[in-house]
C-alpha positions as CSV (number, residue, x, y, z in Angstrom):
1,X,0.0,0.0,0.0
2,X,1.2,3.6,-0.8
3,X,1.7,5.8,2.2
4,X,0.2,9.3,1.3
5,X,0.5,12.5,3.2
6,X,-1.2,15.9,2.4
7,X,0.2,19.2,3.5
8,X,-2.7,21.5,4.0
9,X,-4.8,18.4,5.0
10,X,-7.3,20.5,7.1
11,X,-8.0,22.9,4.1
12,X,-10.8,22.7,1.6
13,X,-9.1,20.4,-1.0
14,X,-7.0,18.6,1.7
15,X,-10.0,17.6,3.7
16,X,-11.9,16.1,0.7
17,X,-8.8,14.3,-0.5
18,X,-8.0,13.0,3.0
19,X,-11.6,11.6,3.4
20,X,-11.7,10.1,-0.1
21,X,-8.4,8.3,0.4
22,X,-10.1,6.6,3.4
23,X,-12.6,5.0,1.0
24,X,-9.6,3.3,-0.7
25,X,-8.1,1.8,2.5
26,X,-6.8,-1.3,0.7
27,X,-4.7,0.8,-1.6
28,X,-3.6,3.9,0.5
29,X,-2.4,4.5,4.0
30,X,-3.0,8.1,5.1
31,X,-0.1,9.8,6.9
32,X,-1.6,12.5,9.1
33,X,-0.3,16.1,8.7
34,X,-0.7,19.1,11.0
35,X,-0.1,22.7,10.0
36,X,2.3,23.1,13.0
37,X,4.7,20.7,11.3
38,X,6.0,23.7,9.3
39,X,7.1,25.2,12.6
40,X,8.7,22.0,13.8
41,X,11.5,20.8,11.6
42,X,11.8,17.4,13.2
43,X,8.0,16.7,12.8
44,X,8.2,17.8,9.1
45,X,11.1,15.5,8.5
46,X,9.3,12.6,10.2
47,X,6.3,13.3,8.1
48,X,8.3,13.4,4.8
49,X,10.2,10.2,5.7
50,X,6.9,8.4,6.3
51,X,5.4,9.2,2.9
52,X,5.6,7.5,-0.5
53,X,3.5,10.3,-2.0
54,X,3.2,13.9,-0.8
55,X,0.5,16.2,-2.1
56,X,1.5,19.7,-1.3
57,X,-1.6,21.8,-0.9
58,X,-0.5,24.1,2.0
59,X,-0.6,27.8,0.8
60,X,-1.9,31.2,1.6
61,X,-4.5,32.5,-0.9
62,X,-5.3,36.0,0.5
63,X,-3.6,38.6,2.7
64,X,-3.9,42.4,2.9
65,X,-0.1,42.6,2.2
66,X,0.4,40.8,-1.1
67,X,4.1,40.3,-0.4
68,X,3.2,38.1,2.5
69,X,1.4,35.7,0.2
70,X,4.5,35.2,-2.0
71,X,6.9,35.0,0.9
72,X,4.7,32.5,2.8
73,X,4.1,30.2,-0.1
74,X,7.7,30.1,-1.2
75,X,8.9,29.6,2.3
76,X,6.5,26.6,2.7
77,X,8.0,25.0,-0.4
78,X,11.6,25.8,0.7
79,X,10.9,24.0,4.0
80,X,9.4,21.0,2.3
81,X,12.3,20.7,-0.1
82,X,14.8,21.0,2.8
83,X,13.0,18.2,4.7
84,X,13.0,16.1,1.5
85,X,16.7,16.6,1.0
86,X,17.6,16.0,4.6
87,X,15.7,12.7,4.5
88,X,17.0,11.8,1.0
89,X,13.4,11.2,0.1
90,X,12.4,10.2,-3.4
91,X,8.7,10.6,-2.7
92,X,6.3,11.3,-5.6
93,X,5.4,15.0,-4.9
94,X,2.2,16.4,-6.3
95,X,1.9,20.1,-6.2
96,X,-1.4,22.0,-6.5
97,X,-0.7,25.1,-8.7
98,X,-3.3,27.3,-10.3
99,X,-4.4,28.7,-13.7
100,X,-3.6,32.0,-11.9
101,X,0.0,31.4,-12.9
102,X,-1.0,33.0,-16.1
103,X,-2.0,36.2,-14.4
104,X,0.2,38.9,-12.9
105,X,-1.1,38.2,-9.3
106,X,1.4,37.6,-6.5
107,X,-0.4,34.4,-5.7
108,X,0.0,33.2,-9.3
109,X,3.7,34.1,-9.2
110,X,4.2,32.2,-6.0
111,X,2.6,29.1,-7.5
112,X,4.7,29.4,-10.7
113,X,7.9,29.9,-8.9
114,X,7.1,27.3,-6.3
115,X,6.3,24.7,-9.0
116,X,9.6,25.3,-10.7
117,X,11.5,24.9,-7.4
118,X,9.8,21.5,-6.8
119,X,10.5,20.4,-10.4
120,X,14.2,21.3,-10.0
121,X,14.3,19.3,-6.7
122,X,12.7,16.2,-8.4
123,X,15.1,16.4,-11.3
124,X,18.1,16.7,-9.0
125,X,16.9,13.9,-6.7
126,X,15.6,11.5,-9.3
127,X,12.1,11.7,-7.9
128,X,8.8,11.9,-9.6
129,X,6.9,15.2,-9.6
130,X,3.5,16.3,-10.8
131,X,2.8,20.0,-11.1
132,X,-1.0,20.3,-11.4
133,X,-2.3,23.5,-13.1
134,X,-5.8,23.6,-11.6
135,X,-8.8,25.8,-12.6
136,X,-11.2,27.3,-10.0
137,X,-12.4,24.6,-7.7
138,X,-15.7,24.5,-5.9
139,X,-17.7,22.2,-3.7
140,X,-19.2,21.6,-0.3
141,X,-17.5,23.1,2.8
142,X,-15.5,25.7,0.9
143,X,-14.4,28.8,2.9
144,X,-16.4,31.9,1.9
145,X,-14.4,35.0,1.0
146,X,-11.3,32.7,0.6
147,X,-11.7,29.5,-1.5
148,X,-14.1,30.6,-4.3
149,X,-16.7,33.0,-5.4
150,X,-19.2,30.1,-5.3
151,X,-18.5,29.5,-1.6
152,X,-19.0,33.3,-1.0
153,X,-22.2,33.4,-2.9
154,X,-23.6,30.3,-1.3
155,X,-22.8,31.6,2.2
156,X,-24.2,35.0,1.6
157,X,-27.5,33.8,0.0
158,X,-28.0,31.1,2.7
159,X,-27.6,33.8,5.3
160,X,-30.2,36.1,3.7
161,X,-27.5,38.5,2.4
162,X,-27.4,40.0,-1.1
163,X,-24.1,39.3,-2.9
164,X,-22.4,41.9,-5.0
165,X,-20.6,41.1,-8.3
166,X,-17.2,42.8,-8.4
167,X,-16.2,41.6,-11.9
168,X,-18.6,39.8,-14.2
169,X,-16.5,37.4,-16.2
170,X,-16.4,33.8,-17.5
171,X,-14.7,31.5,-15.1
172,X,-13.6,27.9,-15.6
173,X,-14.8,25.6,-12.9
174,X,-13.9,22.1,-11.6
175,X,-15.9,20.3,-8.9
176,X,-13.9,19.1,-5.9
177,X,-14.8,15.3,-6.5
178,X,-13.4,15.6,-10.1
179,X,-10.2,17.2,-8.8
180,X,-9.8,14.5,-6.1
181,X,-10.3,11.8,-8.7
182,X,-7.7,13.4,-10.9
183,X,-5.1,13.5,-8.1
184,X,-5.7,9.9,-7.2
185,X,-5.3,9.0,-10.8
186,X,-1.9,10.8,-10.8
187,X,-0.9,8.8,-7.8
188,X,-1.9,5.5,-9.3
189,X,-0.3,6.3,-12.7
190,X,2.8,7.9,-11.1
191,X,2.3,10.9,-13.4
192,X,5.7,12.6,-14.0
193,X,4.9,16.0,-15.5
194,X,6.1,19.3,-14.2
195,X,3.2,21.2,-15.8
196,X,0.1,19.1,-16.0
197,X,-3.0,21.0,-17.0
198,X,-6.3,19.8,-15.3
199,X,-9.2,20.6,-17.5
200,X,-12.2,22.5,-16.3
201,X,-15.6,20.9,-16.4
202,X,-17.6,24.1,-16.9
203,X,-17.1,27.7,-17.9
204,X,-19.8,30.1,-16.8
205,X,-20.2,33.8,-16.1
206,X,-20.3,35.1,-12.5
207,X,-23.7,36.7,-13.0
208,X,-25.1,33.4,-14.3
209,X,-23.7,31.6,-11.3
210,X,-25.4,34.0,-8.9
211,X,-28.7,33.6,-10.8
212,X,-28.5,29.8,-10.5
213,X,-27.7,29.8,-6.8
214,X,-30.3,32.5,-6.1
215,X,-32.9,30.3,-7.9
216,X,-31.8,27.2,-5.9
217,X,-32.4,29.2,-2.7
218,X,-35.8,30.4,-3.7
219,X,-37.1,27.1,-4.8
220,X,-35.4,24.9,-2.1
221,X,-35.1,27.1,1.1
222,X,-38.1,29.3,0.6
223,X,-40.5,26.9,-1.1
224,X,-39.2,23.4,-0.1
225,X,-38.9,22.2,-3.7
226,X,-35.9,20.3,-5.2
227,X,-34.9,22.4,-8.3
228,X,-34.2,21.0,-11.8
229,X,-30.9,19.2,-11.6
230,X,-30.6,17.9,-15.2
231,X,-26.8,17.7,-15.5
232,X,-23.8,17.0,-13.2
233,X,-22.9,20.7,-12.9
234,X,-26.3,21.7,-11.5
235,X,-26.2,18.8,-9.1
236,X,-22.7,19.7,-7.9
237,X,-23.6,23.3,-7.5
238,X,-26.8,22.5,-5.7
239,X,-25.0,20.2,-3.2
240,X,-22.4,22.9,-2.7
241,X,-25.2,25.4,-1.9
242,X,-26.9,23.0,0.5
243,X,-23.7,22.6,2.5
244,X,-24.0,26.2,3.6
245,X,-27.6,25.9,5.0
246,X,-27.7,26.0,8.7
247,X,-28.8,22.7,10.3
248,X,-31.4,24.6,12.3
249,X,-33.4,24.8,9.0
250,X,-34.4,21.2,9.7
251,X,-36.8,19.6,10.3
252,X,-39.0,21.5,7.8
253,X,-42.6,21.3,8.9
254,X,-45.0,20.5,6.0
255,X,-48.7,21.3,6.1
256,X,-51.5,18.8,6.5
257,X,-54.5,19.1,4.1
258,X,-57.2,17.7,6.4
259,X,-60.9,17.2,6.1
260,X,-63.4,14.6,7.5
261,X,-61.9,11.8,5.4
262,X,-58.5,12.2,7.0
263,X,-55.5,14.2,5.8
264,X,-53.0,14.4,2.9
265,X,-49.4,15.6,3.1
266,X,-47.2,16.5,0.2
267,X,-43.7,15.3,1.1
268,X,-41.9,16.1,-2.1
269,X,-42.0,18.6,-5.0
270,X,-39.1,18.2,-7.3
271,X,-38.2,18.7,-10.9
272,X,-35.5,16.1,-11.4
273,X,-36.7,12.5,-11.1
274,X,-35.1,9.9,-8.9
275,X,-37.1,7.4,-6.7
276,X,-39.3,7.2,-3.7
277,X,-39.4,4.3,-1.3
278,X,-40.6,3.5,2.2
279,X,-39.6,1.2,5.1
280,X,-41.1,-0.4,8.2
281,X,-38.7,-0.3,11.1
282,X,-39.3,-2.3,14.4
283,X,-39.0,-0.6,17.8
284,X,-35.4,0.0,18.9
285,X,-34.0,-0.8,15.5
286,X,-31.5,1.5,13.7
287,X,-31.1,1.8,9.9
288,X,-28.4,3.6,7.9
289,X,-24.9,4.5,9.4
290,X,-23.6,5.4,6.0
291,X,-22.9,8.5,3.9
292,X,-23.2,9.7,0.3
293,X,-20.8,11.9,-1.7
294,X,-23.4,13.3,-4.2
295,X,-26.8,11.7,-3.6
296,X,-29.6,13.9,-2.2
297,X,-32.0,12.2,0.3
298,X,-35.1,13.3,2.0
299,X,-36.6,11.6,5.1
300,X,-40.2,11.9,6.1
301,X,-41.8,9.9,9.0
302,X,-45.4,8.8,8.1
303,X,-46.2,7.0,11.3
304,X,-44.4,6.6,14.6
305,X,-41.5,8.4,16.3
306,X,-37.9,8.5,15.1
307,X,-34.5,9.9,15.9
308,X,-32.5,11.0,12.9
309,X,-28.8,11.6,13.6
310,X,-26.0,12.8,11.4
311,X,-22.2,13.6,11.8
312,X,-19.9,15.2,9.2
313,X,-17.1,12.9,8.1
314,X,-14.0,13.8,10.0
315,X,-15.9,15.4,12.8
316,X,-17.1,14.2,16.2
317,X,-20.1,16.5,16.5
318,X,-23.5,14.7,16.3
319,X,-26.8,16.4,15.4
320,X,-30.1,14.7,16.4
321,X,-33.6,15.4,15.1
322,X,-36.6,14.0,16.8
323,X,-39.5,13.6,14.3
324,X,-42.9,12.2,14.4
325,X,-45.7,11.1,12.0
326,X,-48.1,13.2,14.1
327,X,-46.2,16.4,13.1
328,X,-45.3,15.9,9.4
329,X,-41.9,17.3,8.6
330,X,-38.8,16.5,6.3
331,X,-35.1,16.2,6.9
332,X,-32.7,16.4,3.9
333,X,-29.4,14.7,4.4
334,X,-26.2,16.7,3.5
335,X,-23.5,15.0,1.4
336,X,-20.5,13.7,3.4
337,X,-22.6,13.3,6.5
338,X,-23.0,9.8,7.9
339,X,-26.5,9.4,9.1
340,X,-28.9,6.9,10.7
341,X,-32.6,6.5,11.6
342,X,-33.8,4.9,14.8
343,X,-37.4,3.9,15.9
344,X,-37.8,5.4,19.3
345,X,-41.5,4.6,19.6
346,X,-43.4,1.6,20.8
347,X,-44.9,0.5,17.5
348,X,-43.8,0.1,13.9
349,X,-42.1,3.1,12.3
350,X,-43.2,3.9,8.8
351,X,-40.7,6.1,6.9
352,X,-40.9,7.6,3.4
353,X,-37.7,8.4,1.6
354,X,-36.8,10.1,-1.7
355,X,-33.5,10.1,-3.5
356,X,-32.5,12.0,-6.7
357,X,-30.7,8.8,-7.9
358,X,-32.4,5.6,-9.0
359,X,-30.6,2.8,-7.0
360,X,-27.8,1.1,-8.9
361,X,-26.2,-1.7,-7.0
362,X,-22.9,-1.2,-9.0
363,X,-22.7,2.5,-8.2
364,X,-24.9,3.3,-5.2
365,X,-22.8,6.2,-3.7
366,X,-23.1,4.7,-0.3
367,X,-20.3,4.2,2.2
368,X,-20.6,2.6,5.6
369,X,-19.5,4.6,8.8
370,X,-21.2,4.6,12.2
371,X,-22.6,7.9,13.3
372,X,-21.5,7.2,16.9
């Protein structure tokens, strides 16, 4: 098995990569990294010595003093190279650079110069090096005002704020899962290319992005409808937007349409497709304990009392929702949150579910992990 370490493990890309590598435990061993290793030479050297592959993601994107960005990013690379040389390492180093290399920004220059430094180290040491030139990356759990304009827009709209467009231009985009898949492919294939261009999946104007996210919010948050998600980009963008919604939004109470015959409850209005299904759960029984990377799921209790719990992968914080068929409501499960459903009542629990994907046993986007 390959031992893989990620500098910047706790960042946006690093966290997704670290969690995805865990899904391939028979192939990769994750070597944990902490940001403080760059302040502790011995720890950085131990980390380097433990790795067959190092993905260097640690970098500063923004700072009021632009010179600090350049100096910080180059110093991180110098420290990494020093550790590699001290340990006589021939690890395969994969460096995350950016299409901003083509601009005159200080950040882009730091990426360009840093990539060349690592390429020189690899040439001199006989190691493999992959210098990835990456377009704008977006996805769940990005940091607003730092990682991407999409993260900023999603955060502001979910908070009820009105975003402002600074520059309306076309931007090339890559979803985080596609980037992670590409990095893992480079590890497997031992890609040795000092300037390896990663293709964007979608190019779209900033104003069109804002319009899409605003429409998602109006349909989903304000009107409890799943918007039309007719292609991968819209699904990826919607799941990114959903990751910024406060968990206090759930459960969403839905109205009963009642008369002397009984009552009717509309549990789902959606424009996409997918499948609906229901389950009967005996008292005290728990279902689930798994998570999804892209699947959207809605839970609705028809009869009985239930506890729905979820926990973000990589976190220890558990959120619980107590729901009942007597008070119709829905809970939508975020991506990358392991979740379960427990019958806490005395009789059978009747649960109705909807997923935007029709079940495929060969590609069911379901990964086992206990909530607690």
